[in-house]
PQR file with spaces between the fields and no chain letter, atoms N, CA, C, O and H, PARSE charges and radii, in Angstrom:
ATOM       1  N    MET     1       1.092   -1.219    0.567 -0.4000 1.5000
ATOM       2  CA   MET     1      -0.329   -0.343    0.055 -0.0000 2.0000
ATOM       3  C    MET     1       1.432    1.103   -0.255  0.5500 1.7000
ATOM       4  O    MET     1       2.517    1.165    0.324 -0.5500 1.4000
ATOM       5  N    PRO     2       0.938    1.793   -1.185 -0.5600 1.5000
ATOM       6  CA   PRO     2       1.051    3.086   -1.125  0.2800 2.0000
ATOM       7  C    PRO     2       1.427    4.485   -0.144  0.5500 1.7000
ATOM       8  O    PRO     2       0.677    5.144   -0.865 -0.5500 1.4000
ATOM       9  N    THR     3       1.707    5.063    0.420 -0.4000 1.5000
ATOM      10  CA   THR     3       2.002    6.109    1.847 -0.0000 2.0000
ATOM      11  C    THR     3       1.465    7.254    1.014  0.5500 1.7000
ATOM      12  O    THR     3       1.826    6.843   -0.088 -0.5500 1.4000
ATOM      13  H    THR     3       2.317    4.528    1.005  0.4000 1.0000
ATOM      14  N    ILE     4       0.741    8.619    0.722 -0.4000 1.5000
ATOM      15  CA   ILE     4       0.635    9.829    0.050 -0.0000 2.0000
ATOM      16  C    ILE     4       0.779   10.467    1.332  0.5500 1.7000
ATOM      17  O    ILE     4       0.469    9.939    2.400 -0.5500 1.4000
ATOM      18  H    ILE     4       0.448    8.953    1.618  0.4000 1.0000
ATOM      19  N    LYS     5       1.435   12.035    1.141 -0.4000 1.5000
ATOM      20  CA   LYS     5       1.512   12.205    2.116 -0.0000 2.0000
ATOM      21  C    LYS     5       2.153   14.114    1.478  0.5500 1.7000
ATOM      22  O    LYS     5       3.122   14.692    0.986 -0.5500 1.4000
ATOM      23  H    LYS     5       1.687   12.464    0.273  0.4000 1.0000
ATOM      24  N    ILE     6       0.885   14.315    1.927 -0.4000 1.5000
ATOM      25  CA   ILE     6       0.941   16.276    1.481 -0.0000 2.0000
ATOM      26  C    ILE     6       1.015   16.603    2.618  0.5500 1.7000
ATOM      27  O    ILE     6       0.395   16.349    3.650 -0.5500 1.4000
ATOM      28  H    ILE     6       0.098   13.845    2.327  0.4000 1.0000
ATOM      29  N    LEU     7       2.379   17.589    2.157 -0.4000 1.5000
ATOM      30  CA   LEU     7       3.688   18.552    3.068 -0.0000 2.0000
ATOM      31  C    LEU     7       2.570   20.116    2.776  0.5500 1.7000
ATOM      32  O    LEU     7       2.225   20.601    1.699 -0.5500 1.4000
ATOM      33  H    LEU     7       2.883   17.796    1.318  0.4000 1.0000
ATOM      34  N    GLY     8       2.345   20.429    3.750 -0.4000 1.5000
ATOM      35  CA   GLY     8       1.777   22.174    4.187 -0.0000 2.0000
ATOM      36  C    GLY     8       1.652   22.518    5.406  0.5500 1.7000
ATOM      37  O    GLY     8       2.260   22.061    6.374 -0.5500 1.4000
ATOM      38  H    GLY     8       2.626   20.034    4.625  0.4000 1.0000
ATOM      39  N    SER     9       0.911   23.281    5.380 -0.4000 1.5000
ATOM      40  CA   SER     9      -0.010   23.698    6.219 -0.0000 2.0000
ATOM      41  C    SER     9      -1.044   24.142    6.915  0.5500 1.7000
ATOM      42  O    SER     9      -1.425   24.843    7.853 -0.5500 1.4000
ATOM      43  H    SER     9       0.417   23.652    4.594  0.4000 1.0000
ATOM      44  N    GLY    10      -1.448   23.145    5.704 -0.4000 1.5000
ATOM      45  CA   GLY    10      -3.200   23.121    6.143 -0.0000 2.0000
ATOM      46  C    GLY    10      -3.883   24.219    5.327  0.5500 1.7000
ATOM      47  O    GLY    10      -5.055   24.464    5.613 -0.5500 1.4000
ATOM      48  H    GLY    10      -1.139   22.576    4.942  0.4000 1.0000
ATOM      49  N    CYS    11      -3.122   25.111    4.060 -0.4000 1.5000
ATOM      50  CA   CYS    11      -3.707   26.025    4.063 -0.0000 2.0000
ATOM      51  C    CYS    11      -4.556   25.439    2.847  0.5500 1.7000
ATOM      52  O    CYS    11      -4.795   24.231    2.847 -0.5500 1.4000
ATOM      53  H    CYS    11      -2.170   24.912    3.828  0.4000 1.0000
ATOM      54  N    ALA    12      -5.101   26.385    1.633 -0.4000 1.5000
ATOM      55  CA   ALA    12      -6.465   26.322    0.967 -0.0000 2.0000
ATOM      56  C    ALA    12      -6.181   25.501   -0.392  0.5500 1.7000
ATOM      57  O    ALA    12      -7.140   25.328   -1.145 -0.5500 1.4000
ATOM      58  H    ALA    12      -4.907   27.366    1.633  0.4000 1.0000
ATOM      59  N    ASN    13      -4.579   24.848   -0.844 -0.4000 1.5000
ATOM      60  CA   ASN    13      -4.086   24.686   -1.907 -0.0000 2.0000
ATOM      61  C    ASN    13      -3.660   22.911   -1.007  0.5500 1.7000
ATOM      62  O    ASN    13      -3.453   21.765   -1.409 -0.5500 1.4000
ATOM      63  H    ASN    13      -3.800   24.989   -0.233  0.4000 1.0000
ATOM      64  N    CYS    14      -3.702   23.518    0.176 -0.4000 1.5000
ATOM      65  CA   CYS    14      -2.575   22.268    0.684 -0.0000 2.0000
ATOM      66  C    CYS    14      -4.290   21.306    0.989  0.5500 1.7000
ATOM      67  O    CYS    14      -3.922   20.193    1.363 -0.5500 1.4000
ATOM      68  H    CYS    14      -3.870   24.449    0.502  0.4000 1.0000
ATOM      69  N    LYS    15      -5.745   21.321    0.971 -0.4000 1.5000
ATOM      70  CA   LYS    15      -6.369   20.464    0.805 -0.0000 2.0000
ATOM      71  C    LYS    15      -7.454   20.072    0.027  0.5500 1.7000
ATOM      72  O    LYS    15      -8.532   19.503    0.195 -0.5500 1.4000
ATOM      73  H    LYS    15      -6.044   22.226    0.667  0.4000 1.0000
ATOM      74  N    LYS    16      -6.492   20.812   -1.333 -0.4000 1.5000
ATOM      75  CA   LYS    16      -6.811   20.522   -2.320 -0.0000 2.0000
ATOM      76  C    LYS    16      -6.346   19.231   -2.638  0.5500 1.7000
ATOM      77  O    LYS    16      -6.863   18.116   -2.710 -0.5500 1.4000
ATOM      78  H    LYS    16      -5.616   21.275   -1.470  0.4000 1.0000
ATOM      79  N    LEU    17      -5.164   19.727   -2.815 -0.4000 1.5000
ATOM      80  CA   LEU    17      -4.184   18.928   -3.325 -0.0000 2.0000
ATOM      81  C    LEU    17      -4.925   17.358   -2.891  0.5500 1.7000
ATOM      82  O    LEU    17      -5.511   16.778   -3.806 -0.5500 1.4000
ATOM      83  H    LEU    17      -4.744   20.632   -2.757  0.4000 1.0000
ATOM      84  N    GLU    18      -4.885   16.553   -1.223 -0.4000 1.5000
ATOM      85  CA   GLU    18      -5.175   15.788   -0.628 -0.0000 2.0000
ATOM      86  C    GLU    18      -6.473   15.133   -0.969  0.5500 1.7000
ATOM      87  O    GLU    18      -6.733   13.941   -0.805 -0.5500 1.4000
ATOM      88  H    GLU    18      -4.409   17.024   -0.480  0.4000 1.0000
ATOM      89  N    ALA    19      -7.494   16.330   -1.609 -0.4000 1.5000
ATOM      90  CA   ALA    19      -9.079   16.012   -2.073 -0.0000 2.0000
ATOM      91  C    ALA    19      -8.282   15.167   -3.439  0.5500 1.7000
ATOM      92  O    ALA    19      -7.998   13.988   -3.224 -0.5500 1.4000
ATOM      93  H    ALA    19      -7.283   17.299   -1.741  0.4000 1.0000
ATOM      94  N    VAL    20      -7.945   15.719   -4.746 -0.4000 1.5000
ATOM      95  CA   VAL    20      -7.285   15.262   -5.800 -0.0000 2.0000
ATOM      96  C    VAL    20      -6.814   14.227   -5.725  0.5500 1.7000
ATOM      97  O    VAL    20      -7.421   13.302   -6.264 -0.5500 1.4000
ATOM      98  H    VAL    20      -8.176   16.677   -4.921  0.4000 1.0000
ATOM      99  N    ALA    21      -5.152   13.867   -4.817 -0.4000 1.5000
ATOM     100  CA   ALA    21      -4.970   12.704   -4.258 -0.0000 2.0000
ATOM     101  C    ALA    21      -5.608   11.456   -4.060  0.5500 1.7000
ATOM     102  O    ALA    21      -5.297   10.335   -4.463 -0.5500 1.4000
ATOM     103  H    ALA    21      -4.658   14.618   -4.380  0.4000 1.0000
ATOM     104  N    ARG    22      -7.230   12.130   -2.873 -0.4000 1.5000
ATOM     105  CA   ARG    22      -8.083   10.990   -3.277 -0.0000 2.0000
ATOM     106  C    ARG    22      -8.726   10.561   -3.419  0.5500 1.7000
ATOM     107  O    ARG    22      -9.588    9.831   -2.929 -0.5500 1.4000
ATOM     108  H    ARG    22      -7.482   13.040   -2.546  0.4000 1.0000
ATOM     109  N    GLU    23      -8.040   11.425   -5.052 -0.4000 1.5000
ATOM     110  CA   GLU    23      -9.155   10.632   -5.705 -0.0000 2.0000
ATOM     111  C    GLU    23      -8.403   10.008   -6.790  0.5500 1.7000
ATOM     112  O    GLU    23      -8.708    8.935   -7.311 -0.5500 1.4000
ATOM     113  H    GLU    23      -7.341   12.018   -5.450  0.4000 1.0000
ATOM     114  N    ALA    24      -7.430   10.719   -7.094 -0.4000 1.5000
ATOM     115  CA   ALA    24      -6.560    9.955   -7.868 -0.0000 2.0000
ATOM     116  C    ALA    24      -6.514    8.654   -7.955  0.5500 1.7000
ATOM     117  O    ALA    24      -6.629    7.978   -8.978 -0.5500 1.4000
ATOM     118  H    ALA    24      -7.183   11.591   -6.671  0.4000 1.0000
ATOM     119  N    ALA    25      -6.187    7.972   -5.877 -0.4000 1.5000
ATOM     120  CA   ALA    25      -5.799    6.603   -5.681 -0.0000 2.0000
ATOM     121  C    ALA    25      -7.871    6.490   -6.304  0.5500 1.7000
ATOM     122  O    ALA    25      -8.385    5.874   -7.237 -0.5500 1.4000
ATOM     123  H    ALA    25      -6.094    8.521   -5.046  0.4000 1.0000
ATOM     124  N    ALA    26      -8.382    7.269   -5.391 -0.4000 1.5000
ATOM     125  CA   ALA    26      -9.672    5.838   -5.832 -0.0000 2.0000
ATOM     126  C    ALA    26     -10.336    5.633   -6.692  0.5500 1.7000
ATOM     127  O    ALA    26     -11.005    4.609   -6.826 -0.5500 1.4000
ATOM     128  H    ALA    26      -7.965    7.769   -4.633  0.4000 1.0000
ATOM     129  N    ALA    27     -10.282    6.723   -7.584 -0.4000 1.5000
ATOM     130  CA   ALA    27      -9.782    5.918   -9.280 -0.0000 2.0000
ATOM     131  C    ALA    27      -9.139    5.305   -9.559  0.5500 1.7000
ATOM     132  O    ALA    27      -9.683    4.487  -10.300 -0.5500 1.4000
ATOM     133  H    ALA    27      -9.738    7.555   -7.475  0.4000 1.0000
ATOM     134  N    ALA    28      -8.036    5.092   -9.423 -0.4000 1.5000
ATOM     135  CA   ALA    28      -6.930    4.092   -9.999 -0.0000 2.0000
ATOM     136  C    ALA    28      -7.378    2.771   -8.977  0.5500 1.7000
ATOM     137  O    ALA    28      -6.838    1.785   -9.479 -0.5500 1.4000
ATOM     138  H    ALA    28      -7.594    5.757   -8.821  0.4000 1.0000
ATOM     139  N    GLY    29      -8.044    2.410   -7.913 -0.4000 1.5000
ATOM     140  CA   GLY    29      -8.416    1.914   -7.347 -0.0000 2.0000
ATOM     141  C    GLY    29      -7.732    1.383   -6.090  0.5500 1.7000
ATOM     142  O    GLY    29      -8.196    0.290   -5.766 -0.5500 1.4000
ATOM     143  H    GLY    29      -8.483    3.210   -7.505  0.4000 1.0000
ATOM     144  N    VAL    30      -6.886    1.777   -5.386 -0.4000 1.5000
ATOM     145  CA   VAL    30      -5.386    1.940   -5.383 -0.0000 2.0000
ATOM     146  C    VAL    30      -5.984    2.757   -3.619  0.5500 1.7000
ATOM     147  O    VAL    30      -6.619    3.756   -3.283 -0.5500 1.4000
ATOM     148  H    VAL    30      -6.509    2.665   -5.650  0.4000 1.0000
ATOM     149  N    ALA    31      -5.415    1.786   -3.044 -0.4000 1.5000
ATOM     150  CA   ALA    31      -5.499    1.241   -1.372 -0.0000 2.0000
ATOM     151  C    ALA    31      -4.610    2.700   -0.267  0.5500 1.7000
ATOM     152  O    ALA    31      -4.347    2.907    0.917 -0.5500 1.4000
ATOM     153  H    ALA    31      -4.899    0.974   -3.317  0.4000 1.0000
ATOM     154  N    ALA    32      -4.538    2.991   -0.839 -0.4000 1.5000
ATOM     155  CA   ALA    32      -2.791    4.154    0.453 -0.0000 2.0000
ATOM     156  C    ALA    32      -3.666    4.422    1.148  0.5500 1.7000
ATOM     157  O    ALA    32      -4.883    4.262    1.241 -0.5500 1.4000
ATOM     158  H    ALA    32      -4.752    2.823   -1.801  0.4000 1.0000
ATOM     159  N    GLU    33      -2.334    5.158    1.967 -0.4000 1.5000
ATOM     160  CA   GLU    33      -2.417    5.450    3.309 -0.0000 2.0000
ATOM     161  C    GLU    33      -1.977    7.671    3.202  0.5500 1.7000
ATOM     162  O    GLU    33      -1.347    8.523    2.576 -0.5500 1.4000
ATOM     163  H    GLU    33      -1.346    5.288    1.892  0.4000 1.0000
ATOM     164  N    PHE    34      -2.635    7.515    4.004 -0.4000 1.5000
ATOM     165  CA   PHE    34      -2.629    9.521    3.601 -0.0000 2.0000
ATOM     166  C    PHE    34      -2.297   10.128    4.507  0.5500 1.7000
ATOM     167  O    PHE    34      -2.814   10.244    5.618 -0.5500 1.4000
ATOM     168  H    PHE    34      -3.147    6.823    4.512  0.4000 1.0000
ATOM     169  N    VAL    35      -1.134   10.684    3.952 -0.4000 1.5000
ATOM     170  CA   VAL    35      -0.655   11.449    5.461 -0.0000 2.0000
ATOM     171  C    VAL    35      -0.310   12.966    5.727  0.5500 1.7000
ATOM     172  O    VAL    35       0.342   13.537    4.853 -0.5500 1.4000
ATOM     173  H    VAL    35      -0.714   10.589    3.049  0.4000 1.0000
ATOM     174  N    LYS    36      -0.600   13.511    6.595 -0.4000 1.5000
ATOM     175  CA   LYS    36      -0.784   15.289    7.364 -0.0000 2.0000
ATOM     176  C    LYS    36       0.332   15.118    7.108  0.5500 1.7000
ATOM     177  O    LYS    36       0.518   13.934    6.828 -0.5500 1.4000
ATOM     178  H    LYS    36      -1.129   13.046    7.305  0.4000 1.0000
ATOM     179  N    VAL    37       2.021   16.249    7.008 -0.4000 1.5000
ATOM     180  CA   VAL    37       2.791   16.396    7.624 -0.0000 2.0000
ATOM     181  C    VAL    37       3.092   18.759    7.769  0.5500 1.7000
ATOM     182  O    VAL    37       3.607   19.599    7.030 -0.5500 1.4000
ATOM     183  H    VAL    37       1.869   17.211    7.235  0.4000 1.0000
ATOM     184  N    THR    38       2.583   18.782    8.763 -0.4000 1.5000
ATOM     185  CA   THR    38       2.089   20.528    8.612 -0.0000 2.0000
ATOM     186  C    THR    38       3.344   20.775    9.662  0.5500 1.7000
ATOM     187  O    THR    38       3.560   21.882   10.155 -0.5500 1.4000
ATOM     188  H    THR    38       2.166   18.099    9.363  0.4000 1.0000
ATOM     189  N    ASP    39       4.028   19.768    9.902 -0.4000 1.5000
ATOM     190  CA   ASP    39       5.610   20.463   10.538 -0.0000 2.0000
ATOM     191  C    ASP    39       6.604   21.051    9.911  0.5500 1.7000
ATOM     192  O    ASP    39       7.292   20.336    9.183 -0.5500 1.4000
ATOM     193  H    ASP    39       3.852   18.869    9.501  0.4000 1.0000
ATOM     194  N    MET    40       6.904   22.362   10.018 -0.4000 1.5000
ATOM     195  CA   MET    40       7.670   22.771    8.978 -0.0000 2.0000
ATOM     196  C    MET    40       8.927   21.891    8.984  0.5500 1.7000
ATOM     197  O    MET    40       9.775   22.015    8.101 -0.5500 1.4000
ATOM     198  H    MET    40       6.345   22.944   10.609  0.4000 1.0000
ATOM     199  N    LYS    41       9.025   21.157    9.806 -0.4000 1.5000
ATOM     200  CA   LYS    41      10.726   21.331    9.860 -0.0000 2.0000
ATOM     201  C    LYS    41      10.596   19.956    8.650  0.5500 1.7000
ATOM     202  O    LYS    41      11.091   19.865    7.527 -0.5500 1.4000
ATOM     203  H    LYS    41       8.336   21.055   10.524  0.4000 1.0000
ATOM     204  N    ASP    42       9.818   19.099    9.336 -0.4000 1.5000
ATOM     205  CA   ASP    42       9.434   17.991    8.265 -0.0000 2.0000
ATOM     206  C    ASP    42       9.078   17.904    6.989  0.5500 1.7000
ATOM     207  O    ASP    42       9.189   16.994    6.168 -0.5500 1.4000
ATOM     208  H    ASP    42       9.416   19.173   10.248  0.4000 1.0000
ATOM     209  N    ILE    43       8.548   19.185    6.924 -0.4000 1.5000
ATOM     210  CA   ILE    43       8.919   19.665    5.307 -0.0000 2.0000
ATOM     211  C    ILE    43       9.988   19.264    4.726  0.5500 1.7000
ATOM     212  O    ILE    43      10.397   18.267    4.131 -0.5500 1.4000
ATOM     213  H    ILE    43       8.458   19.925    7.591  0.4000 1.0000
ATOM     214  N    LEU    44      10.483   20.683    5.165 -0.4000 1.5000
ATOM     215  CA   LEU    44      11.268   21.360    5.023 -0.0000 2.0000
ATOM     216  C    LEU    44      12.414   19.699    4.596  0.5500 1.7000
ATOM     217  O    LEU    44      12.948   19.638    3.489 -0.5500 1.4000
ATOM     218  H    LEU    44      10.151   21.493    5.648  0.4000 1.0000
ATOM     219  N    ALA    45      12.537   18.973    5.250 -0.4000 1.5000
ATOM     220  CA   ALA    45      13.276   17.544    4.660 -0.0000 2.0000
ATOM     221  C    ALA    45      13.448   17.293    3.761  0.5500 1.7000
ATOM     222  O    ALA    45      14.483   17.324    3.096 -0.5500 1.4000
ATOM     223  H    ALA    45      12.104   19.023    6.149  0.4000 1.0000
ATOM     224  N    TYR    46      11.596   16.716    3.344 -0.4000 1.5000
ATOM     225  CA   TYR    46      11.733   16.408    1.126 -0.0000 2.0000
ATOM     226  C    TYR    46      12.920   17.417    1.014  0.5500 1.7000
ATOM     227  O    TYR    46      13.977   16.869    0.702 -0.5500 1.4000
ATOM     228  H    TYR    46      10.755   16.691    3.884  0.4000 1.0000
ATOM     229  N    ASP    47      12.984   18.759    1.198 -0.4000 1.5000
ATOM     230  CA   ASP    47      14.237   20.050    0.022 -0.0000 2.0000
ATOM     231  C    ASP    47      12.454   20.174   -1.000  0.5500 1.7000
ATOM     232  O    ASP    47      11.902   19.564   -1.916 -0.5500 1.4000
ATOM     233  H    ASP    47      12.125   19.205    1.452  0.4000 1.0000
ATOM     234  N    LEU    48      12.219   21.123   -0.270 -0.4000 1.5000
ATOM     235  CA   LEU    48      11.307   21.073   -1.633 -0.0000 2.0000
ATOM     236  C    LEU    48      10.837   22.878   -0.980  0.5500 1.7000
ATOM     237  O    LEU    48      10.850   23.421    0.124 -0.5500 1.4000
ATOM     238  H    LEU    48      12.667   21.618    0.475  0.4000 1.0000
ATOM     239  N    LEU    49      10.428   23.335   -2.524 -0.4000 1.5000
ATOM     240  CA   LEU    49      11.041   24.554   -2.828 -0.0000 2.0000
ATOM     241  C    LEU    49       9.929   25.981   -2.181  0.5500 1.7000
ATOM     242  O    LEU    49      10.345   26.997   -1.623 -0.5500 1.4000
ATOM     243  H    LEU    49      10.417   22.894   -3.422  0.4000 1.0000
ATOM     244  N    SER    50       8.483   25.637   -2.474 -0.4000 1.5000
ATOM     245  CA   SER    50       7.442   25.881   -2.369 -0.0000 2.0000
ATOM     246  C    SER    50       5.786   24.428   -1.619  0.5500 1.7000
ATOM     247  O    SER    50       5.854   23.311   -2.130 -0.5500 1.4000
ATOM     248  H    SER    50       8.145   24.812   -2.927  0.4000 1.0000
ATOM     249  N    THR    51       4.886   24.602   -0.819 -0.4000 1.5000
ATOM     250  CA   THR    51       3.932   23.958   -0.307 -0.0000 2.0000
ATOM     251  C    THR    51       2.775   24.393   -1.512  0.5500 1.7000
ATOM     252  O    THR    51       2.994   25.261   -2.357 -0.5500 1.4000
ATOM     253  H    THR    51       4.831   25.510   -0.404  0.4000 1.0000
ATOM     254  N    PRO    52       1.801   23.790   -1.430 -0.5600 1.5000
ATOM     255  CA   PRO    52       1.872   22.326   -1.106  0.2800 2.0000
ATOM     256  C    PRO    52       3.069   21.207   -1.941  0.5500 1.7000
ATOM     257  O    PRO    52       3.814   21.348   -2.911 -0.5500 1.4000
ATOM     258  N    GLY    53       2.761   20.005   -0.927 -0.4000 1.5000
ATOM     259  CA   GLY    53       4.107   19.326   -1.941 -0.0000 2.0000
ATOM     260  C    GLY    53       3.454   17.822   -1.268  0.5500 1.7000
ATOM     261  O    GLY    53       3.234   17.508   -0.098 -0.5500 1.4000
ATOM     262  H    GLY    53       2.156   19.890   -0.139  0.4000 1.0000
ATOM     263  N    LEU    54       3.262   17.068   -2.568 -0.4000 1.5000
ATOM     264  CA   LEU    54       2.782   15.474   -2.860 -0.0000 2.0000
ATOM     265  C    LEU    54       4.163   14.660   -2.244  0.5500 1.7000
ATOM     266  O    LEU    54       5.227   15.233   -2.479 -0.5500 1.4000
ATOM     267  H    LEU    54       3.442   17.323   -3.518  0.4000 1.0000
ATOM     268  N    VAL    55       4.217   13.741   -1.695 -0.4000 1.5000
ATOM     269  CA   VAL    55       5.271   13.069   -1.797 -0.0000 2.0000
ATOM     270  C    VAL    55       3.958   11.193   -1.496  0.5500 1.7000
ATOM     271  O    VAL    55       2.801   11.004   -1.122 -0.5500 1.4000
ATOM     272  H    VAL    55       3.352   13.276   -1.504  0.4000 1.0000
ATOM     273  N    ILE    56       4.919   10.461   -1.872 -0.4000 1.5000
ATOM     274  CA   ILE    56       4.576    8.889   -3.171 -0.0000 2.0000
ATOM     275  C    ILE    56       5.811    7.977   -2.307  0.5500 1.7000
ATOM     276  O    ILE    56       6.939    7.742   -2.740 -0.5500 1.4000
ATOM     277  H    ILE    56       5.860   10.614   -2.176  0.4000 1.0000
ATOM     278  N    ASP    57       5.289    7.579   -1.072 -0.4000 1.5000
ATOM     279  CA   ASP    57       5.915    6.937   -0.998 -0.0000 2.0000
ATOM     280  C    ASP    57       7.958    6.860   -0.956  0.5500 1.7000
ATOM     281  O    ASP    57       8.854    6.305   -1.594 -0.5500 1.4000
ATOM     282  H    ASP    57       4.372    7.770   -0.720  0.4000 1.0000
ATOM     283  N    GLU    58       7.783    8.079    0.565 -0.4000 1.5000
ATOM     284  CA   GLU    58       8.945    8.973    0.204 -0.0000 2.0000
ATOM     285  C    GLU    58       9.372    9.992   -1.093  0.5500 1.7000
ATOM     286  O    GLU    58      10.377   10.698   -1.179 -0.5500 1.4000
ATOM     287  H    GLU    58       7.055    8.530    1.083  0.4000 1.0000
ATOM     288  N    LYS    59       8.864    9.915   -1.540 -0.4000 1.5000
ATOM     289  CA   LYS    59       9.460    9.996   -2.933 -0.0000 2.0000
ATOM     290  C    LYS    59       8.929   11.733   -3.562  0.5500 1.7000
ATOM     291  O    LYS    59       7.781   11.820   -3.997 -0.5500 1.4000
ATOM     292  H    LYS    59       8.048    9.342   -1.470  0.4000 1.0000
ATOM     293  N    LEU    60       9.757   12.908   -3.559 -0.4000 1.5000
ATOM     294  CA   LEU    60       8.381   13.601   -3.578 -0.0000 2.0000
ATOM     295  C    LEU    60       7.886   13.888   -5.370  0.5500 1.7000
ATOM     296  O    LEU    60       8.602   13.631   -6.338 -0.5500 1.4000
ATOM     297  H    LEU    60      10.690   12.837   -3.205  0.4000 1.0000
ATOM     298  N    VAL    61       6.681   14.395   -5.411 -0.4000 1.5000
ATOM     299  CA   VAL    61       6.341   14.644   -6.766 -0.0000 2.0000
ATOM     300  C    VAL    61       6.361   15.374   -7.704  0.5500 1.7000
ATOM     301  O    VAL    61       6.627   15.451   -8.903 -0.5500 1.4000
ATOM     302  H    VAL    61       6.099   14.603   -4.625  0.4000 1.0000
ATOM     303  N    ALA    62       5.730   16.322   -6.177 -0.4000 1.5000
ATOM     304  CA   ALA    62       4.744   17.130   -6.717 -0.0000 2.0000
ATOM     305  C    ALA    62       5.338   18.661   -6.095  0.5500 1.7000
ATOM     306  O    ALA    62       5.865   18.511   -4.993 -0.5500 1.4000
ATOM     307  H    ALA    62       5.514   16.259   -5.202  0.4000 1.0000
ATOM     308  N    SER    63       5.345   20.092   -6.602 -0.4000 1.5000
ATOM     309  CA   SER    63       5.697   20.697   -5.480 -0.0000 2.0000
ATOM     310  C    SER    63       5.594   22.392   -5.317  0.5500 1.7000
ATOM     311  O    SER    63       6.711   22.863   -5.529 -0.5500 1.4000
ATOM     312  H    SER    63       4.916   20.214   -7.497  0.4000 1.0000
ATOM     313  N    GLY    64       4.766   23.266   -5.059 -0.4000 1.5000
ATOM     314  CA   GLY    64       4.311   24.912   -5.459 -0.0000 2.0000
ATOM     315  C    GLY    64       3.042   24.800   -6.103  0.5500 1.7000
ATOM     316  O    GLY    64       2.406   25.830   -6.328 -0.5500 1.4000
ATOM     317  H    GLY    64       3.858   22.883   -4.887  0.4000 1.0000
ATOM     318  N    ARG    65       2.493   23.437   -6.502 -0.4000 1.5000
ATOM     319  CA   ARG    65       1.635   23.950   -7.317 -0.0000 2.0000
ATOM     320  C    ARG    65       0.614   21.800   -7.025  0.5500 1.7000
ATOM     321  O    ARG    65       0.912   20.737   -6.481 -0.5500 1.4000
ATOM     322  H    ARG    65       3.010   22.601   -6.320  0.4000 1.0000
ATOM     323  N    ILE    66      -0.936   22.563   -8.081 -0.4000 1.5000
ATOM     324  CA   ILE    66      -1.338   21.051   -7.118 -0.0000 2.0000
ATOM     325  C    ILE    66      -1.722   20.282   -9.290  0.5500 1.7000
ATOM     326  O    ILE    66      -2.162   20.744  -10.343 -0.5500 1.4000
ATOM     327  H    ILE    66      -1.178   23.427   -8.522  0.4000 1.0000
ATOM     328  N    PRO    67      -1.015   18.589   -8.623 -0.5600 1.5000
ATOM     329  CA   PRO    67      -0.797   17.991  -10.072  0.2800 2.0000
ATOM     330  C    PRO    67      -2.018   17.568  -10.755  0.5500 1.7000
ATOM     331  O    PRO    67      -2.922   17.483   -9.924 -0.5500 1.4000
ATOM     332  N    THR    68      -2.364   17.303  -11.798 -0.4000 1.5000
ATOM     333  CA   THR    68      -3.638   16.454  -12.202 -0.0000 2.0000
ATOM     334  C    THR    68      -4.042   15.190  -11.579  0.5500 1.7000
ATOM     335  O    THR    68      -3.141   14.594  -10.989 -0.5500 1.4000
ATOM     336  H    THR    68      -1.630   17.372  -12.473  0.4000 1.0000
ATOM     337  N    LYS    69      -5.256   14.633  -11.585 -0.4000 1.5000
ATOM     338  CA   LYS    69      -5.914   13.729  -10.424 -0.0000 2.0000
ATOM     339  C    LYS    69      -5.229   12.486  -12.307  0.5500 1.7000
ATOM     340  O    LYS    69      -4.738   11.495  -11.766 -0.5500 1.4000
ATOM     341  H    LYS    69      -5.988   15.117  -12.065  0.4000 1.0000
ATOM     342  N    ALA    70      -5.114   12.323  -13.517 -0.4000 1.5000
ATOM     343  CA   ALA    70      -4.480   11.895  -14.502 -0.0000 2.0000
ATOM     344  C    ALA    70      -1.631   11.848  -14.005  0.5500 1.7000
ATOM     345  O    ALA    70      -0.584   11.207  -14.100 -0.5500 1.4000
ATOM     346  H    ALA    70      -5.513   13.128  -13.956  0.4000 1.0000
ATOM     347  N    GLU    71      -2.212   12.954  -13.619 -0.4000 1.5000
ATOM     348  CA   GLU    71      -0.275   12.581  -12.888 -0.0000 2.0000
ATOM     349  C    GLU    71      -0.371   11.678  -11.914  0.5500 1.7000
ATOM     350  O    GLU    71       0.127   10.561  -11.776 -0.5500 1.4000
ATOM     351  H    GLU    71      -3.061   13.475  -13.542  0.4000 1.0000
ATOM     352  N    ILE    72      -1.047   12.290  -11.295 -0.4000 1.5000
ATOM     353  CA   ILE    72      -1.468   11.301   -9.584 -0.0000 2.0000
ATOM     354  C    ILE    72      -1.496    9.971   -9.755  0.5500 1.7000
ATOM     355  O    ILE    72      -0.936    9.191   -8.986 -0.5500 1.4000
ATOM     356  H    ILE    72      -1.451   13.197  -11.407  0.4000 1.0000
ATOM     357  N    GLN    73      -2.205    9.602  -10.858 -0.4000 1.5000
ATOM     358  CA   GLN    73      -2.193    8.233  -11.166 -0.0000 2.0000
ATOM     359  C    GLN    73      -1.216    7.785  -12.373  0.5500 1.7000
ATOM     360  O    GLN    73      -1.817    6.818  -12.841 -0.5500 1.4000
ATOM     361  H    GLN    73      -2.661   10.237  -11.483  0.4000 1.0000
ATOM     362  N    GLN    74      -0.768    7.851  -12.661 -0.4000 1.5000
ATOM     363  CA   GLN    74       0.890    7.855  -13.435 -0.0000 2.0000
ATOM     364  C    GLN    74       2.154    7.416  -12.343  0.5500 1.7000
ATOM     365  O    GLN    74       2.872    6.426  -12.483 -0.5500 1.4000
ATOM     366  H    GLN    74      -0.280    8.636  -12.281  0.4000 1.0000
ATOM     367  N    TRP    75       2.259    8.791  -10.800 -0.4000 1.5000
ATOM     368  CA   TRP    75       2.523    8.204  -10.169 -0.0000 2.0000
ATOM     369  C    TRP    75       2.562    7.227   -9.559  0.5500 1.7000
ATOM     370  O    TRP    75       3.416    6.898   -8.736 -0.5500 1.4000
ATOM     371  H    TRP    75       1.675    9.595  -10.687  0.4000 1.0000
ATOM     372  N    LEU    76       1.279    6.435  -10.030 -0.4000 1.5000
ATOM     373  CA   LEU    76       0.911    5.632   -8.374 -0.0000 2.0000
ATOM     374  C    LEU    76       0.443    4.449   -9.242  0.5500 1.7000
ATOM     375  O    LEU    76      -0.343    3.542   -8.966 -0.5500 1.4000
ATOM     376  H    LEU    76       0.585    6.702  -10.698  0.4000 1.0000
ATOM     377  N    GLY    77       1.209    4.728  -10.480 -0.4000 1.5000
ATOM     378  CA   GLY    77       1.115    3.285  -11.429 -0.0000 2.0000
ATOM     379  C    GLY    77       0.188    2.528  -11.832  0.5500 1.7000
ATOM     380  O    GLY    77       0.386    1.451  -12.395 -0.5500 1.4000
ATOM     381  H    GLY    77       1.847    5.464  -10.705  0.4000 1.0000
ATOM     382  N    ALA    78      -0.816    2.974  -11.607 -0.4000 1.5000
ATOM     383  CA   ALA    78      -2.398    3.368  -12.262 -0.0000 2.0000
ATOM     384  C    ALA    78      -1.805    2.908  -13.409  0.5500 1.7000
ATOM     385  O    ALA    78      -2.437    2.888  -14.465 -0.5500 1.4000
ATOM     386  H    ALA    78      -0.977    3.849  -11.151  0.4000 1.0000
């Protein structure tokens, strides 16, 4: 089961990113564990330039934008 992390302070874009990621996983039939990372020290450990950030299985795949559902499904290998 992939672990999907949403990196951000909980702003509107972070919430939107989580919604799109959940939708993408559900549409792809992928059961994933979702984790919100809001601690700045933990977020900076991923070397991202701006939030929101999306991490799939400890790999930063997007930062500073909300990827499309199709992009996320591709990253999930669906």
